[in-house]
C-alpha positions as a Markdown table, in Angstrom:
| # | Residue | x | y | z |
|---|---|---|---|---|
| 1 | Unk | -40.0 | -2.1 | 12.4 |
| 2 | Unk | -38.8 | 1.2 | 11.2 |
| 3 | Unk | -39.4 | 1.7 | 7.3 |
| 4 | Unk | -38.5 | 4.1 | 5.1 |
| 5 | Unk | -39.6 | 4.8 | 1.5 |
| 6 | Unk | -37.1 | 6.4 | -1.2 |
| 7 | Unk | -38.1 | 7.7 | -4.5 |
| 8 | Unk | -35.3 | 8.6 | -6.9 |
| 9 | Unk | -35.2 | 9.4 | -10.7 |
| 10 | Unk | -33.2 | 6.5 | -11.1 |
| 11 | Unk | -31.2 | 3.5 | -9.7 |
| 12 | Unk | -28.6 | 1.8 | -10.7 |
| 13 | Unk | -29.5 | -2.2 | -10.1 |
| 14 | Unk | -27.2 | -4.8 | -10.9 |
| 15 | Unk | -28.8 | -5.6 | -14.3 |
| 16 | Unk | -30.1 | -2.2 | -15.3 |
| 17 | Unk | -30.7 | 1.2 | -14.3 |
| 18 | Unk | -34.2 | 1.7 | -12.9 |
| 19 | Unk | -35.7 | 5.1 | -13.8 |
| 20 | Unk | -38.4 | 6.1 | -11.3 |
| 21 | Unk | -37.5 | 3.8 | -8.6 |
| 22 | Unk | -39.3 | 3.5 | -5.3 |
| 23 | Unk | -37.3 | 1.7 | -2.7 |
| 24 | Unk | -38.6 | 0.3 | 0.8 |
| 25 | Unk | -36.1 | 0.0 | 3.5 |
| 26 | Unk | -36.7 | -1.2 | 7.0 |
| 27 | Unk | -34.1 | -2.1 | 9.7 |
| 28 | Unk | -31.0 | -0.8 | 7.5 |
| 29 | Unk | -32.1 | -3.2 | 4.6 |
| 30 | Unk | -33.8 | -2.8 | 1.2 |
| 31 | Unk | -37.3 | -4.6 | 1.6 |
| 32 | Unk | -39.0 | -3.5 | -2.1 |
| 33 | Unk | -38.2 | -2.2 | -5.2 |
| 34 | Unk | -40.3 | -1.0 | -7.6 |
| 35 | Unk | -41.4 | 1.5 | -10.5 |
| 36 | Unk | -43.4 | 3.7 | -9.9 |
| 37 | Unk | -44.2 | 7.6 | -8.6 |
| 38 | Unk | -43.9 | 9.5 | -5.5 |
| 39 | Unk | -46.8 | 9.6 | -2.8 |
| 40 | Unk | -47.4 | 11.0 | 0.2 |
| 41 | Unk | -44.6 | 9.8 | 3.0 |
| 42 | Unk | -41.9 | 9.0 | 0.3 |
| 43 | Unk | -38.6 | 10.6 | 0.8 |
| 44 | Unk | -38.1 | 12.4 | -2.9 |
| 45 | Unk | -34.3 | 12.0 | -3.8 |
| 46 | Unk | -33.3 | 14.0 | -7.1 |
| 47 | Unk | -30.5 | 12.1 | -9.1 |
| 48 | Unk | -29.5 | 8.8 | -9.2 |
| 49 | Unk | -28.9 | 6.1 | -6.6 |
| 50 | Unk | -26.2 | 4.2 | -6.6 |
| 51 | Unk | -25.1 | 1.1 | -4.5 |
| 52 | Unk | -22.8 | 2.4 | -1.4 |
| 53 | Unk | -19.4 | 3.1 | -2.3 |
| 54 | Unk | -17.0 | 1.1 | -0.7 |
| 55 | Unk | -13.3 | 2.4 | 0.0 |
| 56 | Unk | -10.7 | -0.2 | 0.6 |
| 57 | Unk | -7.7 | 1.9 | 1.4 |
| 58 | Unk | -8.4 | 4.8 | 4.0 |
| 59 | Unk | -5.0 | 6.0 | 5.8 |
| 60 | Unk | -6.8 | 8.9 | 7.4 |
| 61 | Unk | -9.4 | 11.8 | 6.3 |
| 62 | Unk | -10.8 | 14.9 | 8.0 |
| 63 | Unk | -7.1 | 15.6 | 9.5 |
| 64 | Unk | -6.8 | 12.3 | 11.6 |
| 65 | Unk | -4.7 | 9.4 | 10.5 |
| 66 | Unk | -5.9 | 5.8 | 11.4 |
| 67 | Unk | -2.6 | 5.1 | 12.9 |
| 68 | Unk | -3.6 | 7.4 | 15.9 |
| 69 | Unk | -5.5 | 4.4 | 16.7 |
| 70 | Unk | -8.0 | 6.2 | 19.1 |
| 71 | Unk | -11.6 | 6.3 | 19.1 |
| 72 | Unk | -11.7 | 10.1 | 18.5 |
| 73 | Unk | -9.2 | 9.8 | 15.4 |
| 74 | Unk | -11.1 | 6.8 | 14.1 |
| 75 | Unk | -14.6 | 8.7 | 14.4 |
| 76 | Unk | -13.2 | 11.6 | 12.4 |
| 77 | Unk | -11.9 | 9.5 | 9.8 |
| 78 | Unk | -15.6 | 7.8 | 9.4 |
| 79 | Unk | -17.5 | 10.7 | 9.5 |
| 80 | Unk | -15.2 | 12.5 | 6.4 |
| 81 | Unk | -15.4 | 9.0 | 4.6 |
| 82 | Unk | -19.3 | 9.2 | 5.1 |
| 83 | Unk | -19.1 | 13.0 | 4.0 |
| 84 | Unk | -17.4 | 11.9 | 0.7 |
| 85 | Unk | -19.7 | 9.9 | -0.5 |
| 86 | Unk | -18.7 | 6.3 | 0.7 |
| 87 | Unk | -20.8 | 4.2 | 2.9 |
| 88 | Unk | -18.0 | 1.6 | 3.9 |
| 89 | Unk | -14.3 | 1.6 | 4.3 |
| 90 | Unk | -11.4 | -0.2 | 5.3 |
| 91 | Unk | -9.1 | 1.6 | 8.2 |
| 92 | Unk | -5.5 | 1.0 | 6.7 |
| 93 | Unk | -2.1 | 1.0 | 8.8 |
| 94 | Unk | 0.5 | 1.1 | 6.7 |
| 95 | Unk | 4.3 | -0.4 | 8.0 |
| 96 | Unk | 5.5 | 0.6 | 11.2 |
| 97 | Unk | 8.1 | -1.5 | 13.5 |
| 98 | Unk | 6.4 | -4.6 | 14.3 |
| 99 | Unk | 5.5 | -4.6 | 18.2 |
| 100 | Unk | 3.9 | -1.0 | 17.4 |
| 101 | Unk | 2.1 | -2.3 | 14.0 |
| 102 | Unk | 0.3 | -5.0 | 16.5 |
| 103 | Unk | -0.6 | -2.4 | 18.8 |
| 104 | Unk | -2.1 | -0.6 | 16.1 |
| 105 | Unk | -3.9 | -3.2 | 14.8 |
| 106 | Unk | -5.5 | -4.6 | 18.0 |
| 107 | Unk | -6.8 | -0.6 | 19.0 |
| 108 | Unk | -8.2 | -0.1 | 15.7 |
| 109 | Unk | -9.7 | -3.9 | 15.9 |
| 110 | Unk | -11.2 | -2.8 | 19.4 |
| 111 | Unk | -12.6 | 0.4 | 17.7 |
| 112 | Unk | -14.3 | -1.8 | 14.5 |
| 113 | Unk | -15.9 | -4.3 | 16.7 |
| 114 | Unk | -17.4 | -1.5 | 18.8 |
| 115 | Unk | -18.3 | 0.8 | 16.2 |
| 116 | Unk | -21.2 | 3.0 | 16.9 |
| 117 | Unk | -23.1 | 3.5 | 13.9 |
| 118 | Unk | -21.6 | 6.8 | 13.4 |
| 119 | Unk | -20.1 | 7.7 | 9.9 |
| 120 | Unk | -19.1 | 5.6 | 6.9 |
| 121 | Unk | -18.9 | 1.5 | 8.6 |
| 122 | Unk | -15.4 | 0.3 | 9.1 |
| 123 | Unk | -15.5 | -3.4 | 7.3 |
| 124 | Unk | -12.4 | -4.5 | 8.7 |
| 125 | Unk | -8.6 | -3.8 | 8.3 |
| 126 | Unk | -6.4 | -3.1 | 5.8 |
| 127 | Unk | -2.8 | -3.5 | 6.3 |
| 128 | Unk | -0.3 | -2.3 | 3.9 |
| 129 | Unk | 3.1 | -3.4 | 4.9 |
| 130 | Unk | 5.3 | -4.1 | 6.6 |
| 131 | Unk | 5.3 | -7.4 | 3.9 |
| 132 | Unk | 6.6 | -5.1 | 0.9 |
| 133 | Unk | 9.6 | -4.4 | -1.0 |
| 134 | Unk | 9.2 | -1.1 | -2.5 |
| 135 | Unk | 8.8 | 1.7 | 0.0 |
| 136 | Unk | 7.1 | 4.6 | -2.1 |
| 137 | Unk | 6.5 | 6.6 | 1.1 |
| 138 | Unk | 7.0 | 3.7 | 3.6 |
| 139 | Unk | 9.8 | 3.2 | 5.8 |
| 140 | Unk | 12.0 | 0.1 | 4.3 |
| 141 | Unk | 14.0 | -0.4 | 7.5 |
| 142 | Unk | 10.6 | -2.1 | 8.9 |
| 143 | Unk | 9.9 | -4.1 | 6.1 |
| 144 | Unk | 9.9 | -7.8 | 7.0 |
| 145 | Unk | 8.8 | -11.1 | 5.2 |
| 146 | Unk | 5.4 | -12.5 | 5.8 |
| 147 | Unk | 6.6 | -15.7 | 8.2 |
| 148 | Unk | 3.6 | -18.0 | 9.3 |
| 149 | Unk | 4.4 | -17.0 | 12.9 |
| 150 | Unk | 4.1 | -12.9 | 11.9 |
| 151 | Unk | 0.7 | -13.7 | 10.4 |
| 152 | Unk | -0.7 | -15.5 | 13.3 |
| 153 | Unk | 0.3 | -12.7 | 15.6 |
| 154 | Unk | -1.4 | -10.4 | 13.4 |
| 155 | Unk | -4.6 | -12.5 | 13.2 |
| 156 | Unk | -4.5 | -12.7 | 16.6 |
| 157 | Unk | -4.2 | -9.0 | 17.3 |
| 158 | Unk | -7.0 | -8.1 | 14.4 |
| 159 | Unk | -9.4 | -10.5 | 16.5 |
| 160 | Unk | -11.5 | -11.2 | 13.3 |
| 161 | Unk | -11.0 | -7.9 | 11.8 |
| 162 | Unk | -8.6 | -8.2 | 9.4 |
| 163 | Unk | -10.0 | -7.8 | 5.9 |
| 164 | Unk | -7.4 | -7.3 | 3.5 |
| 165 | Unk | -3.3 | -7.5 | 3.3 |
| 166 | Unk | -1.2 | -5.8 | 1.0 |
| 167 | Unk | 2.2 | -7.7 | 0.4 |
| 168 | Unk | 4.9 | -8.3 | -2.0 |
| 169 | Unk | 4.9 | -11.3 | -4.1 |
| 170 | Unk | 9.1 | -11.3 | -4.1 |
| 171 | Unk | 9.3 | -11.7 | -0.3 |
| 172 | Unk | 10.1 | -15.0 | 0.8 |
| 173 | Unk | 7.2 | -17.1 | 1.8 |
| 174 | Unk | 5.1 | -14.9 | 0.0 |
| 175 | Unk | 2.9 | -17.6 | -1.8 |
| 176 | Unk | 2.5 | -19.5 | 1.3 |
| 177 | Unk | 1.5 | -16.4 | 3.2 |
| 178 | Unk | -1.6 | -15.7 | 0.7 |
| 179 | Unk | -2.7 | -19.2 | 0.8 |
| 180 | Unk | -2.5 | -18.8 | 4.8 |
| 181 | Unk | -4.5 | -15.6 | 5.0 |
| 182 | Unk | -6.7 | -17.0 | 2.4 |
| 183 | Unk | -7.7 | -20.0 | 5.0 |
| 184 | Unk | -8.2 | -17.3 | 7.6 |
| 185 | Unk | -10.7 | -15.6 | 5.4 |
| 186 | Unk | -8.3 | -12.5 | 4.7 |
| 187 | Unk | -8.2 | -11.2 | 1.2 |
| 188 | Unk | -4.8 | -10.6 | -0.6 |
| 189 | Unk | -3.5 | -7.4 | -2.6 |
| 190 | Unk | 0.1 | -7.5 | -4.5 |
| 191 | Unk | 1.4 | -4.2 | -3.8 |
| 192 | Unk | 4.8 | -2.3 | -3.4 |
| 193 | Unk | 7.1 | -4.3 | -5.5 |
| 194 | Unk | 8.8 | -4.3 | -9.0 |
| 195 | Unk | 10.0 | -7.8 | -9.1 |
| 196 | Unk | 8.1 | -10.0 | -10.5 |
| 197 | Unk | 9.5 | -12.8 | -9.3 |
| 198 | Unk | 6.6 | -14.8 | -7.4 |
| 199 | Unk | 3.7 | -12.9 | -8.8 |
| 200 | Unk | 2.0 | -16.1 | -10.5 |
| 201 | Unk | 2.5 | -18.0 | -7.4 |
| 202 | Unk | 0.8 | -15.7 | -5.4 |
| 203 | Unk | -2.2 | -15.5 | -7.8 |
| 204 | Unk | -2.1 | -19.0 | -7.6 |
| 205 | Unk | -2.4 | -18.7 | -4.2 |
| 206 | Unk | -5.5 | -16.9 | -3.9 |
| 207 | Unk | -4.5 | -13.3 | -4.0 |
| 208 | Unk | -7.3 | -11.4 | -5.9 |
| 209 | Unk | -6.2 | -8.0 | -6.3 |
| 210 | Unk | -3.3 | -5.4 | -6.3 |
| 211 | Unk | -2.6 | -2.2 | -4.5 |
| 212 | Unk | -3.0 | 1.0 | -6.6 |
| 213 | Unk | -2.2 | -0.1 | -10.0 |
| 214 | Unk | 0.8 | 1.3 | -11.3 |
| 215 | Unk | 1.9 | 3.1 | -8.1 |
| 216 | Unk | 5.1 | 1.6 | -6.6 |
| 217 | Unk | 5.2 | -1.1 | -9.2 |
| 218 | Unk | 8.2 | -0.6 | -11.0 |
| 219 | Unk | 8.3 | 0.5 | -14.6 |
| 220 | Unk | 5.9 | -0.6 | -17.4 |
| 221 | Unk | 7.9 | -1.4 | -20.6 |
| 222 | Unk | 6.7 | -3.4 | -23.8 |
| 223 | Unk | 9.4 | -6.1 | -23.4 |
| 224 | Unk | 9.3 | -6.1 | -19.6 |
| 225 | Unk | 5.7 | -5.7 | -18.6 |
| 226 | Unk | 6.5 | -5.5 | -14.5 |
| 227 | Unk | 3.7 | -5.8 | -11.7 |
| 228 | Unk | 1.7 | -3.6 | -13.8 |
| 229 | Unk | 1.8 | -5.3 | -16.8 |
| 230 | Unk | 0.9 | -9.0 | -15.5 |
| 231 | Unk | -1.6 | -7.5 | -13.2 |
| 232 | Unk | -3.4 | -6.2 | -16.2 |
| 233 | Unk | -3.1 | -9.4 | -18.3 |
| 234 | Unk | -4.3 | -11.5 | -15.2 |
| 235 | Unk | -8.2 | -11.6 | -15.3 |
| 236 | Unk | -8.3 | -13.2 | -11.8 |
| 237 | Unk | -6.9 | -9.9 | -10.4 |
| 238 | Unk | -8.9 | -6.4 | -9.6 |
| 239 | Unk | -7.1 | -3.6 | -10.1 |
| 240 | Unk | -7.7 | -0.2 | -7.7 |
| 241 | Unk | -6.5 | 2.7 | -9.3 |
| 242 | Unk | -5.8 | 6.3 | -7.5 |
| 243 | Unk | -7.6 | 8.6 | -10.1 |
| 244 | Unk | -6.4 | 12.4 | -8.4 |
| 245 | Unk | -4.8 | 12.8 | -11.9 |
| 246 | Unk | -1.1 | 13.1 | -10.1 |
| 247 | Unk | -0.9 | 9.1 | -9.5 |
| 248 | Unk | -2.2 | 7.8 | -12.9 |
| 249 | Unk | -2.0 | 10.1 | -16.1 |
| 250 | Unk | -5.4 | 10.0 | -17.1 |
| 251 | Unk | -4.4 | 8.4 | -20.7 |
| 252 | Unk | -3.6 | 5.5 | -18.6 |
| 253 | Unk | -6.7 | 5.6 | -16.3 |
| 254 | Unk | -8.1 | 5.0 | -20.2 |
| 255 | Unk | -6.1 | 2.5 | -21.2 |
| 256 | Unk | -6.3 | 0.5 | -18.2 |
| 257 | Unk | -10.2 | 0.7 | -18.4 |
| 258 | Unk | -9.9 | -0.4 | -21.9 |
| 259 | Unk | -8.2 | -3.7 | -20.6 |
| 260 | Unk | -9.9 | -4.3 | -17.5 |
| 261 | Unk | -13.1 | -3.2 | -18.1 |
| 262 | Unk | -16.2 | -2.4 | -15.5 |
| 263 | Unk | -15.7 | -5.7 | -14.0 |
| 264 | Unk | -11.9 | -5.9 | -12.9 |
| 265 | Unk | -11.3 | -1.7 | -12.2 |
| 266 | Unk | -11.9 | -0.6 | -8.8 |
| 267 | Unk | -11.9 | 3.0 | -7.4 |
| 268 | Unk | -9.8 | 3.6 | -4.3 |
| 269 | Unk | -8.6 | 6.7 | -2.4 |
| 270 | Unk | -5.6 | 6.0 | -0.3 |
| 271 | Unk | -6.6 | 8.8 | 1.5 |
| 272 | Unk | -4.6 | 10.4 | 4.3 |
| 273 | Unk | -5.7 | 13.0 | 6.8 |
| 274 | Unk | -5.6 | 15.7 | 3.7 |
| 275 | Unk | -9.0 | 14.1 | 2.7 |
| 276 | Unk | -12.1 | 16.3 | 2.8 |
| 277 | Unk | -9.4 | 18.9 | 4.2 |
| 278 | Unk | -7.8 | 22.1 | 2.7 |
| 279 | Unk | -4.3 | 22.3 | 1.6 |
| 280 | Unk | -1.7 | 22.0 | 4.5 |
| 281 | Unk | 0.3 | 20.0 | 6.9 |
| 282 | Unk | -0.8 | 16.4 | 7.9 |
| 283 | Unk | 1.1 | 13.0 | 8.9 |
| 284 | Unk | 0.9 | 9.6 | 7.6 |
| 285 | Unk | 2.2 | 6.8 | 9.9 |
| 286 | Unk | 4.1 | 10.0 | 11.8 |
| 287 | Unk | 5.8 | 11.0 | 8.7 |
| 288 | Unk | 5.1 | 14.7 | 7.8 |
| 289 | Unk | 3.1 | 15.1 | 4.6 |
| 290 | Unk | 1.8 | 18.4 | 2.8 |
| 291 | Unk | -1.2 | 18.9 | 0.8 |
| 292 | Unk | -0.5 | 21.1 | -1.9 |
| 293 | Unk | -3.2 | 21.8 | -4.6 |
| 294 | Unk | -4.8 | 18.7 | -3.7 |
| 295 | Unk | -1.8 | 16.5 | -4.2 |
| 296 | Unk | 0.1 | 15.1 | -1.0 |
| 297 | Unk | 3.5 | 14.3 | -0.9 |
| 298 | Unk | 6.6 | 13.8 | 1.8 |
| 299 | Unk | 9.4 | 15.7 | 2.5 |
| 300 | Unk | 11.5 | 14.2 | -0.5 |
| 301 | Unk | 8.8 | 14.9 | -2.7 |
| 302 | Unk | 7.5 | 11.7 | -3.2 |
| 303 | Unk | 3.6 | 11.0 | -3.3 |
| 304 | Unk | 2.3 | 10.1 | -0.1 |
| 305 | Unk | -1.3 | 9.0 | -0.3 |
| 306 | Unk | -4.0 | 11.2 | -1.7 |
| 307 | Unk | -6.4 | 14.3 | -0.5 |
| 308 | Unk | -9.5 | 12.0 | -2.4 |
| 309 | Unk | -12.8 | 11.1 | -1.3 |
| 310 | Unk | -14.5 | 8.4 | -3.4 |
| 311 | Unk | -17.1 | 11.0 | -4.4 |
| 312 | Unk | -14.3 | 13.1 | -5.8 |
| 313 | Unk | -12.3 | 10.2 | -7.2 |
| 314 | Unk | -15.7 | 8.9 | -9.1 |
| 315 | Unk | -15.9 | 12.5 | -10.6 |
| 316 | Unk | -12.3 | 12.6 | -11.6 |
| 317 | Unk | -13.0 | 9.1 | -13.4 |
| 318 | Unk | -16.2 | 10.2 | -15.6 |
| 319 | Unk | -14.4 | 13.3 | -16.1 |
| 320 | Unk | -11.2 | 11.0 | -18.0 |
| 321 | Unk | -13.2 | 8.1 | -19.2 |
| 322 | Unk | -15.7 | 9.1 | -22.0 |
| 323 | Unk | -18.7 | 6.9 | -22.2 |
| 324 | Unk | -18.4 | 6.0 | -18.8 |
| 325 | Unk | -21.7 | 6.4 | -16.7 |
| 326 | Unk | -23.9 | 5.4 | -13.7 |
| 327 | Unk | -24.0 | 1.8 | -14.3 |
| 328 | Unk | -20.0 | 2.0 | -14.4 |
| 329 | Unk | -19.4 | 3.8 | -11.4 |
| 330 | Unk | -21.9 | 1.1 | -9.4 |
| 331 | Unk | -19.4 | -1.6 | -10.4 |
| 332 | Unk | -16.1 | 0.2 | -9.9 |
| 333 | Unk | -16.8 | 2.1 | -6.7 |
| 334 | Unk | -19.2 | -0.5 | -5.1 |
| 335 | Unk | -19.8 | -4.3 | -6.4 |
| 336 | Unk | -16.4 | -4.9 | -7.2 |
| 337 | Unk | -14.6 | -3.6 | -4.0 |
| 338 | Unk | -17.3 | -5.1 | -2.0 |
| 339 | Unk | -17.0 | -8.3 | -3.8 |
| 340 | Unk | -13.0 | -8.9 | -3.6 |
| 341 | Unk | -13.3 | -8.5 | 0.4 |
| 342 | Unk | -16.6 | -10.4 | 0.8 |
| 343 | Unk | -18.5 | -7.6 | 2.3 |
| 344 | Unk | -21.9 | -9.3 | 2.2 |
| 345 | Unk | -25.0 | -7.2 | 1.9 |
| 346 | Unk | -23.1 | -4.2 | 0.1 |
| 347 | Unk | -22.2 | -3.6 | -3.5 |
| 348 | Unk | -25.7 | -3.6 | -4.9 |
| 349 | Unk | -29.1 | -2.2 | -5.1 |
| 350 | Unk | -31.0 | -5.4 | -4.4 |
| 351 | Unk | -33.8 | -6.8 | -1.6 |
| 352 | Unk | -32.0 | -8.0 | 1.2 |
| 353 | Unk | -29.2 | -5.6 | 0.8 |
| 354 | Unk | -27.7 | -2.8 | 3.1 |
| 355 | Unk | -30.0 | 0.2 | 2.6 |
| 356 | Unk | -27.1 | 2.4 | 2.4 |
| 357 | Unk | -26.3 | 4.7 | -1.2 |
| 358 | Unk | -24.5 | 7.1 | -3.1 |
| 359 | Unk | -26.6 | 9.4 | -4.5 |
| 360 | Unk | -25.2 | 11.3 | -7.8 |
| 361 | Unk | -27.2 | 14.5 | -8.5 |
| 362 | Unk | -27.9 | 16.0 | -11.4 |
| 363 | Unk | -24.8 | 18.4 | -11.0 |
| 364 | Unk | -22.2 | 15.7 | -10.4 |
| 365 | Unk | -22.3 | 16.0 | -6.6 |
| 366 | Unk | -22.3 | 12.8 | -4.8 |
| 367 | Unk | -23.6 | 12.0 | -1.0 |
| 368 | Unk | -24.0 | 9.2 | 1.1 |
| 369 | Unk | -27.7 | 8.2 | 1.9 |
| 370 | Unk | -29.3 | 6.2 | 4.6 |
| 371 | Unk | -32.3 | 4.6 | 4.1 |
């Protein structure tokens, strides 16, 4: 059995931050955790060791897009996600013509099942569309209702890899679709919708989160709370935030965290090909998008995903939310996203968990580390 021992200044455990932590790993798992001092043969790490970050929405990265659905493109995405501080992610496909989308799902699923261990681990597919109501950067011409027949086609094409589906609670049959997906072991998020009709029924049917709180959810008003207001008020829902300073104002990030706390807040990138790359021209589901000053927009000026990595999202969150620290990061960037999709072995530094971590150095940089 191959074994590695790590010594780090501090490690964020589920119930505490352990200083001078020694962590013994073998065969990709954590075997022991104790407090001590570095000895011979120990890999010395400087900074704070966090549970490995999990990104629930990655449309692309490293200049490539998930919808290309080729091993070369997907490997580039996985490499960039790892370089950006996360150990695992959900490759995400957005709205496309139904036959083409099924082809993409099948191709990405095949790659996931045959993943070669390089880069961040693809935990499964996230399908954001075509069961939506508000377009954002999606093409509404290809929106469809989530009928049980379509869901079964989707589940067959994904071949056991479908992990998360975003759908609009206002579409006909939405609550039945949520229940059907949950019976198949798929998590469901509510998103890309402004109409609150069906919201409560979908939550009762098993929806557990929303897709990018505040964005493409309509207005938030004190007499009409909208989807965002209802989500903030619903304790059964986790609420991922795109923390790039453009999607959500820092004041609203702070307001959301004050309501949600560390147990319901999540960080997500919604990354496109611009992630980990310089400003330039990229694509999202075949649509031309431009990254300028780190903000991604389509030709109409609409936000179209982000250029975030999880490391950058985490740094931005700490800068926006005074008092938040490493224990909170461990919750919102690792434990909460892992829990909401049932990713066993991720989200916590504990015996038996995966030996994949995110290390935050004293200068604030965050990198992914394997034990």
